[in-house]
Every structure is written in structure tokens, then in C-alpha cells.
C-alpha positions in Angstrom: 4.7 11.8 -21.9 7.0 10.3 -19.6 7.2 8.0 -16.5 9.0 9.5 -13.6 11.4 6.7 -12.5 13.1 8.9 -9.9 9.8 8.4 -8.0 10.5 4.9 -7.1 11.1 4.9 -3.3 9.5 8.2 -2.8 6.9 8.3 0.3 4.6 10.6 1.8 4.8 12.0 5.2 2.9 10.0 7.9 -0.8 11.1 8.2 -3.2 10.3 11.0 -6.3 8.2 10.0 -8.9 7.3 12.5 -12.3 5.3 12.1 -15.2 4.6 14.5 -17.7 1.6 14.9 -20.2 3.3 12.5 -17.7 3.6 9.6 -17.2 -0.3 10.1 -21.0 -0.9 10.1 -21.7 1.0 7.1 -18.9 -0.6 5.2 -20.5 -3.9 6.1 -23.9 -3.0 4.8 -22.2 -1.9 1.6 -20.7 -5.5 1.1 -24.1 -7.1 1.6 -24.2 -7.7 5.1 -27.4 -7.5 7.1 -29.5 -9.1 9.8 -27.7 -12.6 9.3 -24.5 -10.8 10.6 -25.6 -8.5 13.3 -22.0 -8.6 14.9 -20.7 -6.8 11.8 -23.5 -4.3 11.2 -24.2 -3.0 14.6 -22.1 -1.1 17.0 -21.5 -2.9 20.1 -18.7 -4.2 22.3 -18.3 -7.3 20.5 -18.5 -5.7 17.0 -16.4 -7.3 14.3 -14.9 -5.8 11.1 -14.5 -7.1 7.7 -10.6 -6.8 7.1 -11.0 -5.4 3.5 -12.8 -2.3 5.3 -9.3 -0.7 5.8 -8.9 -0.4 1.9 -11.9 1.9 2.1 -11.5 3.4 5.5 -7.9 4.4 5.5 -6.6 3.6 1.9 -9.2 5.7 0.1 -8.6 8.5 2.4 -4.9 8.4 2.0 -5.4 8.5 -1.9 -7.4 11.5 -1.7 -4.4 13.4 -0.2 -2.2 12.4 -3.2 -1.3 15.1 -5.8 -2.9 13.0 -8.4 -4.4 9.4 -8.7 -1.0 7.9 -9.7 1.0 9.6 -6.7 3.0 11.8 -9.2 4.6 8.9 -11.0 4.4 10.3 -14.5 3.2 12.8 -17.1 -0.2 11.1 -17.8 -3.8 12.0 -17.5 -5.9 10.3 -14.8 -8.3 8.6 -17.4 -5.5 6.8 -18.7 -5.1 4.7 -15.5 -6.8 1.4 -15.0 -6.6 -0.1 -11.6 -5.3 -3.9 -12.3 -4.8 -5.4 -9.0 -5.2 -4.9 -5.1 -3.5 -6.8 -2.3 -3.9 -6.5 1.5 -1.8 -8.0 4.3 -3.2 -7.7 7.6 -0.6 -7.6 10.3 -3.0 -7.4 13.3 -6.7 -7.9 13.8 -8.7 -4.7 12.6 -11.0 -3.5 15.2 -14.2 -1.2 15.0 -11.9 1.7 16.4 -8.7 2.5 15.0 -5.9 5.4 15.1 -3.2 4.8 12.6 -0.4 6.5 11.0 -0.5 6.1 7.3 2.0 6.5 4.4 2.1 5.8 0.7 5.5 4.7 -1.0 6.0 4.2 -4.8 7.2 0.6 -4.7 7.9 0.3 -8.2 7.5 1.6 -11.9 7.6 -1.2 -14.8 7.6 -1.2 -18.4 5.0 -3.6 -19.7 5.3 -2.6 -23.4 1.8 -1.4 -24.2 1.9 0.5 -20.9 3.6 1.3 -17.6 2.7 -0.4 -14.4 2.9 1.6 -11.2 3.0 -0.1 -7.9 1.8 2.0 -4.8 2.1 0.6 -1.3 0.1 2.3 1.6 1.1 1.0 5.1 -0.5 2.0 8.5 0.8 1.4 11.9 -0.9 1.9 15.3 -0.2 5.4 16.5 -0.2 4.5 20.2 2.2 1.4 20.0 3.8 1.7 16.6 2.9 -1.8 15.7 2.2 -2.4 12.0 -1.6 -2.8 11.3 -1.8 -3.5 7.6 -0.1 -3.1 4.0 -2.3 -2.5 1.0 -0.5 -2.7 -2.4 -2.2 -1.3 -5.5 -1.1 -1.9 -9.0 -2.0 0.8 -11.7 -1.8 0.0 -15.5 -1.0 3.3 -17.3 -2.1 2.8 -20.9 0.1 3.8 -23.8 2.9 4.8 -21.6 5.1 1.8 -21.9 8.3 1.4 -24.1 10.6 3.6 -22.1 13.2 0.7 -21.5 12.4 0.1 -17.9 12.4 -3.2 -16.0 9.5 -5.4 -16.7 8.9 -6.2 -13.2 8.3 -9.3 -11.2 6.2 -12.1 -12.4 2.5 -12.4 -11.0 2.4 -15.5 -8.6 -1.2 -15.8 -8.2 -2.5 -19.0 -9.7 -5.6 -19.8 -11.6 -8.3 -21.7 -9.8 -8.2 -25.3 -9.9 -10.1 -27.2 -12.8 -12.6 -28.6 -10.4 -15.9 -27.2 -8.8 -15.5 -24.6 -6.2 -15.3 -26.0 -2.6 -17.5 -23.2 -1.4 -19.7 -20.5 -2.9 -22.0 -17.7 -1.7 -24.2 -15.5 -3.8 -25.6 -12.0 -2.9 -27.8 -9.7 -4.9 -26.7 -6.0 -5.0 -29.6 -3.3 -4.9 -30.3 -0.8 -7.6 -28.7 1.7 -5.5 -25.4 -0.2 -4.7 -23.1 2.3 -6.1 -24.7 5.2 -4.3 -24.3 3.4 -1.0 -20.6 2.7 -1.9 -19.9 6.4 -2.6 -20.4 6.8 1.1 -19.3 3.6 2.4 -16.2 3.3 0.4 -15.2 7.1 0.4 -15.1 6.7 -3.4 -16.1 10.0 -5.0 -15.6 8.8 -8.6 -18.5 9.8 -10.8 -18.2 6.8 -12.9 -19.9 4.9 -10.3 -22.8 7.2 -9.8 -23.4 9.6 -13.0 -24.9 7.7 -16.0 -23.6 10.3 -18.5 -20.2 9.9 -17.3 -20.3 6.2 -17.4 -21.6 6.2 -20.7 -18.8 8.4 -21.9 -16.4 5.9 -20.7 -18.2 3.2 -22.8 -20.4 1.6 -20.0 -24.1 1.1 -20.1 -24.7 2.4 -16.5 -22.7 3.5 -13.6 -20.3 0.5 -12.6 -19.5 -1.2 -9.3 -16.2 -0.1 -7.7 -13.6 -2.9 -7.9 -13.2 -2.5 -4.3 -16.5 -3.0 -3.5 -16.7 -6.3 -5.4 -13.4 -7.3 -3.6 -15.3 -6.4 -0.4 -18.1 -9.0 -1.3 -15.3 -11.4 -2.0 -13.7 -10.6 1.5 -17.1 -11.2 3.2 -17.7 -14.4 1.4 -14.2 -15.7 2.6 -14.7 -14.6 6.2 -18.1 -16.4 6.6 -17.6 -19.4 4.2 -14.0 -20.2 4.7 -13.0 -18.7 8.1 -16.2 -19.6 10.1 -17.2 -16.0 10.3 -13.9 -15.1 12.3 -12.4 -12.1 10.5 -9.2 -12.3 12.3 -8.3 -15.5 10.5 -8.0 -13.8 7.2 -4.4 -12.7 7.0 -4.4 -11.5 3.4 -6.3 -11.3 0.2 -5.5 -10.1 -3.2 -7.2 -10.0 -6.8 -7.3 -8.7 -10.2 -10.1 -6.5 -11.4 -11.2 -8.3 -14.6 -14.6 -6.8 -15.5 -17.0 -4.2 -14.2 -20.3 -4.9 -12.2 -23.4 -3.2 -12.3 -25.9 -2.2 -9.8 -28.5 -5.2 -9.5 -26.0 -7.8 -10.4 -26.0 -10.9 -8.3 -22.4 -11.5 -7.3 -21.1 -15.1 -6.4 -17.9 -15.7 -4.7 -16.5 -19.0 -5.7 -13.9 -20.4 -3.4 -11.4 -23.1 -3.4 -9.8 -24.5 -0.4 -7.8 -27.8 0.7 -4.5 -29.1 1.4 -3.6 -29.2 -2.3 -3.2 -25.4 -2.3 -0.4 -25.5 0.2 0.7 -23.1 3.0 2.8 -20.0 3.1 6.1 -19.5 5.2 4.0 -18.6 8.2 2.0 -21.8 7.8 -1.2 -20.1 6.9 -3.2 -21.9 4.4 -3.9 -20.6 0.9 -7.5 -20.3 -0.5 -8.3 -19.2 -4.0 -11.4 -17.4 -5.1 -12.9 -15.4 -7.7 -16.1 -13.3 -8.1 -18.6 -13.7 -10.9 -21.8 -12.1 -12.1 -25.2 -13.7 -12.9 -24.2 -14.2 -16.5 -20.7 -16.0 -15.5 -18.5 -12.9 -16.3 -15.6 -12.9 -14.0 -15.3 -9.6 -12.1 -12.5 -10.5 -9.6 -10.0 -13.0 -11.1 -7.0 -14.9 -9.7 -8.1 -14.2 -6.2 -5.9 -15.4 -3.4 -6.2 -15.4 0.2 -4.4 -16.7 3.4 -6.2 -18.0 6.5 -4.6 -18.9 9.7 -5.3 -22.4 11.5 
């Protein structure tokens, strides 16, 4: 068993990725949008897109081309990988049609003692102009493969939510078929989300929600509750996958805003959030986003 430290900096060849209005509408349905948000769920000249769509519409397609789920970063089995965190930086507004060149880069492999942390970065640029569209960063924890003497890596800078009541919140119930819908909308073939037997073998009582799906609910809440329904205002978001959700869960996004949270170097304001279920279990923790304006 070994981590392939020589892979740090390795990157894939550019690959063409495209999407259409119906892909974006299907994604919107899979993060709970409906008749109250027609501009997101119907194809039209004025169609809007939740920025987190690219994590499924582009990043997931990119991941399918990898030689293995860890992008050949070590001698370990896929079941030893746990997706720990996901971040997205949006460089340009995401439209209902896209044609980009995407590529994957190994941004780092770190020694966390009990395991290894693999950081993969998927970037996309518009094929016509070459302009950057987004950068998605995925952190994978490889259980039992630490202790190789590598660097510990940078400290996480995502703060805990303030010790006060959330400034905003939104709750949506997921249907009993949520993970089946996400299998298609999220380009997620992982059987743990749709096969009760496989989910049970992994220690879950039923198929679990994809972490990216739960993060998508958080993105939708940020757009409508904190950005006034304007997806272009959402410049970045990130969160930790803390616990799995299940079909039928009611997901609540709790959001903290305010001048006390500060602004980034570009002047965008910070917003903190998390996603909890009906029992108060935290599914997405340490969520952070930036909003323009």
C-alpha cells in the first residue's frame, strides 16, 4: 500500500464537455425546484442555472474518465475513499448552454496520520474564448493510508457558524425517489445511492443521498434566500460532507449573513451555511459561500 506522491501536479489532457438547457432543468428538479422557480426548471431564453450544476454536469463527467476514483494517486481500493469536502469557484456566470474544455490536476497529497488526503482540482474554460468558467476542488480522505511521512497540508480556513440563530433558512422535503432522480440528474452511477443491498453492506439502513445532491440543495437555498434569486451573485461555495441523508428526509439550509462575517479580497461578502435533516443531524457542515454586491 502506497501513495503516489510523484502524481502531485499531474494533470489530464483537456476534454470537451457540453451541456444543454434540459440538463440544467433536470438538475434544478433534482435539488427541489418546482413551479415556484419556473426560470430554473423550464427551457427558455431567460432560463437560469444553479451554479452547483457544473459539479454534476461537468465535474462528474470528468471523473468518469479517470483511471480510478482517486485519479491514480495511490495503491488503495475505491471503498477506502471518503469524499470529505467540495469547493467551487465560479469565474463566469453559468448559462443553460455550455461548451468547455475541462481537465483534472492533482493539487496535493497530504499525510493526515490516520489516512491520506488527496486534493483534486477540475478546471473548465470556455472553448470559444479560452476564458475560465469554474474551478472545482474535491478533497478525498483515503482511510488507513497515512503515516508515510508526507506534509500535513494547509489548515482548513472554513469557520464554524456563529453562535446565534441563522439569519435565513429554507426547508424542502425530498421524495422517496430522490436518489433515483439524482442518478440521472447528477450523473452519479454509484450503486450505494440506489441499491438497498449495497447500501446495507456499507452500513447504511437504506440508499443514501449523494453529498453533491445535498450540497445542491444548499446552493439552491443560497441563491433564493441570500442572493435574491440571482445565481450570478453566487461566486463560490464550499462545504464538508458530515453525515449522509436518506430518501424522504426534510433538508433545511441554515444561512448566516451580515457584515460581521466580512468580505474577501475581491470585495465579495462571506456567507456561512449548513444543511441539516429533520432530526437536526448536520449533513453539510462548515459551509461557506461568497456573494457579490
